[in-house]
ZATOR-472391 format. One record per residue: x, y, z of N, C-alpha, C, O in turn. Coordinates in steps of 0.02 Angstrom, whole numbers, padded with zeros to 5 digits, always signed. Example, Ala and Ser with C-alpha at 12.3 -4.5 7.8 and 13.67 -1.06 7.14 Angstrom:
<pts>
+00660-00284+00390+00615-00225+00390+00660-00165+00390+00712-00166+00423
+00642-00112+00354+00684-00053+00357+00645+00002+00394+00670+00057+00402
</pts>
This chain:
<pts>
+00652+00279-00081+00663+00215-00115+00638+00220-00187+00582+00241-00200
+00681+00202-00235+00663+00204-00306+00632+00138-00328+00643+00086-00297
+00594+00141-00381+00560+00081-00406+00610+00024-00421+00596-00034-00406
+00666+00041-00450+00714-00011-00469+00743-00048-00409+00769-00103-00415
+00739-00017-00350+00766-00048-00290+00717-00097-00258+00735-00132-00210
+00656-00100-00283+00605-00145-00255+00587-00203-00302+00541-00241-00287
+00623-00209-00357+00608-00260-00406+00617-00330-00377+00667-00344-00343
+00568-00374-00390+00571-00443-00366+00607-00487-00418+00597-00480-00478
+00649-00531-00393+00687-00576-00437+00646-00638-00455+00669-00679-00496
+00588-00646-00426+00550-00709-00434+00492-00703-00484+00464-00754-00504
+00474-00643-00504+00417-00635-00549+00437-00652-00621+00484-00621-00647
+00405-00700-00653+00423-00720-00721+00394-00673-00774+00352-00631-00759
+00417-00681-00835+00390-00643-00891+00363-00692-00944+00378-00751-00943
+00323-00665-00989+00294-00705-01043+00323-00684-01110+00346-00627-01118
+00322-00731-01157+00343-00718-01226+00282-00719-01272+00230-00747-01255
+00289-00688-01330+00234-00687-01378+00215-00758-01401+00158-00770-01421
+00263-00803-01399+00249-00872-01422+00214-00914-01368+00191-00969-01383
+00209-00889-01308+00175-00926-01254+00100-00929-01268+00071-00883-01296
+00070-00984-01247-00002-00992-01257-00040-00965-01197-00011-00950-01145
-00105-00959-01206-00148-00935-01153-00143-00980-01092-00139-00956-01035
-00143-01046-01103-00140-01092-01046-00074-01088-01010-00071-01094-00948
-00019-01076-01047+00046-01068-01014+00047-01006-00970+00073-01007-00914
+00017-00952-00996+00014-00890-00957-00028-00899-00895-00009-00876-00841
-00085-00931-00901-00129-00942-00844-00097-00987-00792-00105-00976-00732
-00061-01037-00815-00026-01082-00768+00027-01044-00728+00034-01055-00668
+00064-00999-00761+00115-00960-00726+00083-00913-00675+00108-00904-00620
+00027-00883-00695-00007-00838-00649-00031-00875-00587-00027-00850-00531
-00056-00935-00598-00080-00975-00542-00022-00996-00497-00028-00995-00436
+00034-01014-00528+00092-01037-00490+00121-00982-00446+00142-00994-00390
+00122-00920-00473+00153-00864-00436+00101-00820-00402+00118-00768-00374
+00038-00841-00404-00016-00807-00368-00021-00733-00388-00024-00689-00345
-00022-00720-00453-00031-00652-00478-00088-00652-00529-00107-00705-00555
-00115-00594-00543-00171-00587-00590-00149-00555-00656-00190-00547-00702
-00086-00537-00661-00058-00510-00722+00015-00533-00729+00046-00553-00680
+00040-00531-00791+00111-00543-00802+00134-00500-00861+00096-00488-00907
+00196-00477-00859+00223-00436-00914+00243-00480-00973+00267-00536-00965
+00232-00453-01033+00253-00486-01095+00314-00449-01122+00313-00388-01130
+00368-00486-01135+00432-00456-01155+00459-00490-01218+00454-00551-01225
+00487-00450-01263+00519-00477-01323+00585-00440-01334+00585-00379-01343
+00640-00476-01334+00707-00447-01343+00718-00388-01295+00741-00335-01316
+00701-00399-01233+00710-00351-01179+00663-00290-01183+00666-00247-01139
+00621-00287-01234+00574-00233-01240+00508-00250-01205+00484-00306-01211
+00481-00203-01170+00418-00213-01135+00360-00203-01183+00352-00148-01211
+00321-00255-01193+00265-00252-01240+00199-00236-01205+00152-00211-01237
+00195-00251-01141+00134-00236-01104+00118-00288-01052+00154-00337-01043
+00065-00275-01017+00042-00319-00963-00020-00355-00986-00067-00325-01011
-00022-00421-00976-00080-00461-00994-00117-00481-00931-00086-00502-00882
-00183-00475-00932-00225-00487-00873-00258-00556-00877-00279-00578-00930
-00262-00588-00820-00293-00653-00815-00364-00653-00841-00384-00698-00877
-00403-00601-00823-00473-00598-00844-00480-00595-00919-00529-00620-00947
-00433-00563-00954-00435-00561-01027-00419-00629-01057-00450-00649-01106
-00371-00664-01029-00351-00729-01055-00407-00781-01047-00413-00826-01088
-00447-00774-00996-00500-00822-00983-00552-00823-01039-00591-00871-01045
-00554-00771-01079-00603-00765-01133-00578-00793-01200-00612-00785-01251
-00519-00825-01200-00491-00850-01262-00473-00924-01256-00464-00950-01202
-00467-00955-01315-00449-01026-01318-00380-01035-01287-00335-00994-01299
-00371-01087-01247-00309-01097-01210-00249-01109-01255-00192-01102-01233
-00260-01128-01318-00205-01140-01364-00184-01078-01402-00133-01078-01436
-00222-01024-01395-00206-00962-01429-00140-00933-01402-00128-00934-01341
-00098-00908-01447-00035-00878-01425-00046-00804-01407-00093-00772-01431
-00003-00779-01366-00008-00709-01344+00003-00660-01402-00020-00603-01399
+00039-00682-01452+00052-00638-01508-00013-00615-01542-00017-00558-01566
-00062-00658-01543-00126-00640-01574-00171-00599-01528-00225-00578-01547
-00147-00588-01466-00187-00551-01418-00153-00485-01398-00171-00455-01347
-00105-00463-01438-00066-00404-01419-00108-00341-01412-00087-00293-01378
-00166-00339-01443-00209-00279-01436-00239-00275-01366-00266-00223-01347
-00235-00330-01329-00262-00331-01261-00209-00313-01208-00225-00308-01149
-00147-00303-01230-00094-00287-01182-00104-00216-01154-00120-00169-01191
-00095-00211-01089-00097-00145-01058-00026-00117-01054+00021-00154-01038
-00017-00054-01068+00049-00023-01068+00069+00006-01001+00119+00042-00996
+00031-00007-00949+00046+00022-00883+00115-00002-00859+00132-00060-00864
+00153+00046-00834+00220+00031-00808+00245+00094-00773+00219+00149-00783
+00295+00085-00731+00328+00142-00698+00401+00143-00720+00428+00093-00743
+00431+00202-00713+00500+00209-00733+00547+00188-00675+00530+00197-00617
+00604+00162-00693+00650+00133-00644+00674+00183-00592+00683+00166-00534
+00685+00245-00613+00718+00294-00569+00669+00344-00537+00691+00397-00515
+00605+00328-00535+00558+00370-00499+00541+00339-00432+00555+00281-00419
+00511+00380-00388+00497+00357-00320+00443+00303-00320+00399+00302-00362
+00449+00257-00272+00404+00199-00271+00331+00217-00259+00287+00176-00272
+00317+00278-00235+00248+00298-00223+00209+00299-00288+00148+00291-00289
+00245+00310-00345+00212+00307-00411+00186+00237-00424+00132+00229-00453
+00224+00186-00404+00203+00117-00414+00143+00101-00369+00098+00064-00389
+00142+00128-00308+00086+00118-00263+00022+00146-00294-00031+00115-00292
+00028+00206-00323-00030+00238-00355-00055+00197-00413-00116+00188-00421
-00010+00171-00454-00030+00131-00511-00061+00065-00488-00109+00041-00518
-00035+00037-00435-00063-00025-00406-00136-00015-00388-00178-00057-00403
-00151+00042-00357-00219+00057-00337-00264+00074-00396-00321+00052-00400
-00238+00114-00442-00278+00137-00499-00301+00080-00544-00356+00080-00570
-00257+00031-00553-00271-00023-00601-00283-00091-00567-00290-00142-00601
-00287-00091-00500-00299-00153-00463-00250-00208-00482-00271-00263-00503
-00186-00194-00476-00133-00239-00498-00107-00282-00441-00112-00263-00382
-00079-00339-00458-00044-00381-00410+00032-00373-00418+00070-00398-00377
+00053-00338-00470+00123-00322-00481+00127-00261-00527+00079-00245-00563
+00183-00226-00525+00192-00166-00566+00256-00173-00608+00310-00180-00579
+00250-00172-00675+00310-00176-00718+00353-00113-00711+00328-00058-00703
+00419-00123-00715+00466-00067-00711+00507-00066-00776+00534-00117-00797
+00510-00007-00807+00545-00002-00871+00597+00054-00870+00594+00099-00828
+00643+00051-00916+00690+00105-00928+00655+00160-00968+00626+00146-01021
+00656+00220-00944+00617+00275-00974+00638+00289-01046+00595+00301-01088
+00702+00287-01059+00727+00307-01125+00720+00251-01177+00701+00265-01234
+00734+00190-01158+00737+00136-01206+00675+00091-01206+00669+00046-01248
+00630+00102-01159+00571+00060-01151+00591-00013-01139+00553-00059-01156
+00649-00024-01109+00671-00091-01093+00640-00114-01027+00632-00074-00981
+00624-00177-01025+00595-00206-00964+00650-00217-00913+00698-00252-00926
+00641-00188-00853+00691-00195-00800+00671-00251-00752+00713-00288-00728
+00606-00256-00738+00581-00306-00692+00511-00287-00669+00479-00244-00699
+00489-00317-00615+00422-00302-00589+00424-00301-00513+00463-00337-00482
+00381-00260-00484+00376-00255-00411+00313-00290-00388+00259-00277-00414
+00320-00335-00340+00262-00370-00312+00222-00324-00266+00251-00281-00232
+00156-00332-00266+00113-00290-00224+00132-00294-00151+00131-00243-00116
+00150-00353-00127+00167-00362-00056+00229-00322-00037+00234-00296+00018
+00277-00317-00084+00338-00278-00070+00323-00203-00067+00354-00167-00028
+00277-00181-00109+00256-00111-00107+00221-00095-00041+00231-00043-00011
+00180-00143-00018+00145-00133+00045+00193-00129+00103+00184-00088+00148
+00244-00172+00103+00294-00171+00157+00332-00105+00157+00344-00076+00210
+00352-00082+00098+00389-00019+00095+00346+00040+00115+00369+00087+00147
+00282+00038+00096+00236+00091+00115+00227+00092+00191+00222+00145+00221
+00226+00032+00221+00220+00028+00294+00280+00060+00328+00272+00094+00379
+00340+00050+00301+00399+00081+00329+00397+00157+00323+00413+00193+00369
+00376+00180+00264+00375+00252+00250+00324+00288+00293+00336+00345+00314
+00267+00257+00306+00214+00289+00345+00222+00278+00420+00183+00304+00460
+00273+00239+00439+00285+00227+00509+00239+00175+00540+00236+00170+00601
+00205+00137+00498+00158+00087+00524+00192+00033+00565+00162+00005+00611
+00255+00020+00550+00291-00033+00586+00324-00008+00650+00352-00047+00688
+00322+00058+00662+00353+00087+00721+00305+00082+00780+00245+00092+00772
+00331+00069+00841+00288+00066+00900+00263+00135+00919+00297+00185+00907
+00204+00138+00949+00177+00201+00971+00103+00206+00959+00072+00161+00930
+00073+00261+00981+00002+00271+00973-00014+00308+00909+00030+00335+00876
-00078+00308+00892-00101+00340+00831-00163+00382+00846-00210+00358+00878
-00163+00444+00823-00220+00489+00831-00241+00514+00763-00198+00538+00724
-00305+00510+00747-00331+00535+00683-00377+00594+00697-00426+00588+00734
-00361+00651+00668-00400+00712+00676-00439+00727+00612-00414+00716+00557
-00500+00753+00620-00539+00777+00563-00544+00853+00569-00563+00878+00622
-00527+00888+00516-00525+00961+00520-00535+00993+00451-00536+00958+00400
-00542+01058+00451-00541+01095+00388-00468+01101+00365-00424+01113+00406
-00457+01092+00301-00388+01092+00277-00354+01159+00292-00294+01161+00305
-00391+01214+00289-00361+01279+00301-00337+01288+00373-00297+01332+00387
-00361+01245+00418-00341+01249+00488-00281+01204+00505-00258+01203+00562
-00257+01168+00455-00201+01122+00467-00136+01160+00477-00117+01201+00436
-00103+01146+00533-00039+01177+00548+00005+01125+00582-00008+01105+00639
+00057+01103+00548+00101+01052+00578+00134+01079+00641+00140+01042+00690
+00156+01141+00640+00191+01169+00697+00147+01170+00759+00171+01157+00815
+00082+01186+00750+00037+01187+00808+00024+01117+00835+00024+01106+00895
+00013+01069+00789+00002+01000+00810+00063+00973+00847+00056+00940+00899
+00121+00987+00820+00183+00963+00851+00191+00994+00920+00213+00960+00967
+00175+01058+00927+00182+01093+00992+00136+01061+01044+00156+01052+01101
+00074+01045+01024+00027+01015+01072+00049+00946+01094+00040+00928+01152
+00078+00908+01049+00103+00842+01066+00163+00848+01113+00168+00811+01162
+00207+00894+01098+00269+00902+01137+00255+00927+01208+00294+00914+01253
+00199+00963+01218+00182+00985+01285+00165+00926+01330+00161+00934+01391
+00154+00868+01301+00139+00808+01340+00199+00759+01340+00190+00699+01348
+00259+00788+01331+00321+00748+01333+00320+00691+01282+00341+00635+01297
+00298+00706+01222+00297+00657+01168+00317+00692+01103+00323+00753+01101
+00327+00652+01052+00347+00680+00987+00308+00645+00931+00287+00588+00937
+00298+00682+00877+00267+00654+00817+00321+00617+00777+00372+00648+00758
+00312+00553+00765+00360+00515+00725+00338+00510+00652+00380+00496+00609
+00274+00520+00639+00249+00516+00570+00183+00554+00566+00142+00549+00611
+00174+00591+00512+00110+00627+00502+00090+00620+00429+00130+00633+00384
+00028+00600+00418+00001+00594+00350-00067+00627+00347-00108+00619+00392
-00080+00664+00295-00145+00696+00285-00176+00668+00221-00141+00651+00174
-00243+00664+00221-00277+00636+00163-00350+00658+00162-00379+00676+00213
-00379+00657+00102-00449+00673+00091-00490+00609+00088-00468+00560+00058
-00548+00610+00118-00598+00557+00108-00648+00583+00058-00691+00624+00075
-00644+00560-00003-00687+00586-00056-00760+00570-00045-00804+00606-00070
-00774+00517-00008-00844+00499+00005-00879+00548+00051-00939+00561+00044
-00841+00576+00097-00871+00623+00146-00845+00694+00137-00867+00740+00172
-00798+00704+00090-00767+00769+00079-00735+00796+00143-00736+00856+00157
-00706+00750+00181-00674+00768+00244-00599+00764+00238-00572+00724+00200
-00565+00807+00276-00492+00809+00277-00468+00779+00343-00488+00802+00397
-00425+00728+00339-00401+00693+00399-00325+00701+00406-00289+00705+00356
-00303+00702+00468-00232+00703+00483-00217+00645+00531-00244+00644+00587
-00176+00598+00509-00157+00540+00550-00088+00553+00581-00039+00565+00546
-00085+00552+00647-00024+00569+00683+00001+00508+00722-00035+00481+00765
+00062+00487+00708+00093+00432+00746+00135+00463+00802+00176+00507+00791
+00124+00439+00863+00157+00465+00922+00208+00413+00948+00197+00353+00940
+00262+00437+00979+00315+00391+01001+00302+00358+01068+00348+00334+01101
+00239+00357+01091+00222+00320+01152+00150+00295+01147+00109+00324+01110
+00135+00241+01184+00069+00211+01181+00018+00247+01225-00041+00251+01207
+00040+00274+01282-00005+00308+01327-00020+00378+01299+00020+00425+01308
-00076+00385+01266-00091+00448+01230-00154+00482+01255-00177+00530+01223
-00182+00459+01311-00244+00489+01335-00235+00564+01350-00281+00603+01337
-00176+00583+01377-00164+00653+01391-00159+00695+01327-00181+00752+01326
-00131+00665+01274-00126+00701+01211-00195+00709+01179-00211+00762+01152
-00235+00656+01183-00303+00660+01157-00342+00715+01193-00377+00754+01161
-00334+00717+01259-00369+00768+01298-00346+00838+01279-00387+00885+01277
-00282+00846+01264-00256+00911+01244-00287+00933+01178-00308+00990+01171
-00289+00887+01130-00320+00904+01065-00393+00924+01074-00416+00973+01045
-00428+00887+01115-00499+00902+01126-00507+00969+01162-00555+01005+01148
-00461+00985+01207-00465+01049+01243-00455+01107+01195-00483+01161+01205
-00415+01096+01143-00405+01148+01093-00455+01141+01034-00444+01168+00980
-00508+01105+01048-00566+01099+01002-00549+01065+00936-00578+01081+00884
-00502+01019+00938-00489+00976+00880-00538+00917+00883-00554+00892+00937
-00561+00897+00824-00606+00839+00820-00566+00776+00815-00540+00759+00762
-00560+00740+00871-00522+00677+00872-00568+00622+00846-00614+00600+00880
-00555+00601+00784-00599+00551+00752-00586+00482+00780-00633+00446+00797
-00523+00462+00785-00503+00397+00812-00439+00405+00851-00401+00452+00840
-00426+00359+00898-00360+00356+00928-00348+00284+00951-00394+00249+00974
-00286+00263+00945-00267+00194+00961-00202+00196+01001-00150+00218+00975
-00204+00174+01063-00145+00175+01105-00148+00123+01158-00175+00068+01148
-00121+00138+01216-00117+00090+01270-00186+00067+01293-00196+00010+01313
-00234+00114+01292-00302+00096+01314-00330+00040+01273-00364-00005+01299
-00317+00041+01208-00342-00011+01163-00311-00079+01181-00346-00129+01185
-00246-00080+01193-00212-00142+01209-00235-00170+01277-00241-00230+01285
-00247-00124+01325-00272-00146+01389-00341-00179+01383-00355-00229+01415
-00383-00149+01341-00450-00176+01331-00447-00244+01298-00484-00290+01316
-00402-00252+01248-00394-00315+01214-00369-00369+01263-00391-00426+01261
-00321-00349+01306-00294-00396+01355-00349-00419+01403-00354-00478+01418
-00390-00371+01426-00445-00388+01471-00495-00434+01438-00519-00481+01469
-00512-00421+01374-00559-00464+01338-00532-00535+01330-00568-00584+01338
-00467-00539+01313-00436-00606+01305-00436-00644+01371-00448-00704+01373
-00423-00608+01426-00422-00639+01492-00492-00664+01510-00500-00720+01536
-00543-00623+01497-00612-00643+01513-00633-00704+01472-00666-00749+01498
-00613-00706+01409-00630-00763+01366-00597-00827+01394-00628-00880+01394
-00535-00820+01417-00499-00878+01444-00533-00903+01507-00542-00963+01516
-00553-00856+01551-00586-00876+01613-00653-00911+01598-00670-00960+01630
-00690-00884+01550-00753-00915+01531-00743-00986+01503-00782-01031+01517
-00689-00994+01465-00674-01059+01436-00657-01109+01491-00679-01166+01490
-00616-01087+01540-00595-01132+01594-00652-01151+01640-00650-01202+01674
-00704-01109+01641-00761-01123+01684-00813-01168+01651-00861-01189+01684
-00803-01184+01586-00851-01227+01551-00849-01297+01581-00886-01342+01559
</pts>
């Protein structure tokens, strides 16, 4: 999915002639903490709510152009670039521009990026999840896939990432079935460190807890 395909039609833009109070009112109305400033289709930058709060409400944005942030993504690059920028700058939206002309194309809302990321990572697909902690040099997709398939299951999604706080390497594996106790046991038998797993056992425990709470309530 490209950035230009995720642009929201509802996010407004600001003009240089707009006042601080007008900008703040729009941010409040659309529940965002930034808005793009545009002049004659050219992207001038992103203005942040926290910066506007430090100025007189009658001040125009033209006099605050030195506070504009130039952060933006290009229209024809993959949306993961927008996700990275969202995280790096703590944004509620990401401006999208034409690479050659610096023209403003639109903006992507954070919620839309989250939804697309969920689709890409398989978060919306049914099934169990197993998280392994290992040395990066020991990571082998073919071996992990083979161990899962020996239990009549398949990997539908696999993501690896570093935890900078612990300097640990994790592999998150999405499985196409909820009953994963046999797969967990297989990983443990092959001396993999199963950090977390979420499957049918979790749902059964939640169901039992909800049932117990209901019984306790009815007995009051």
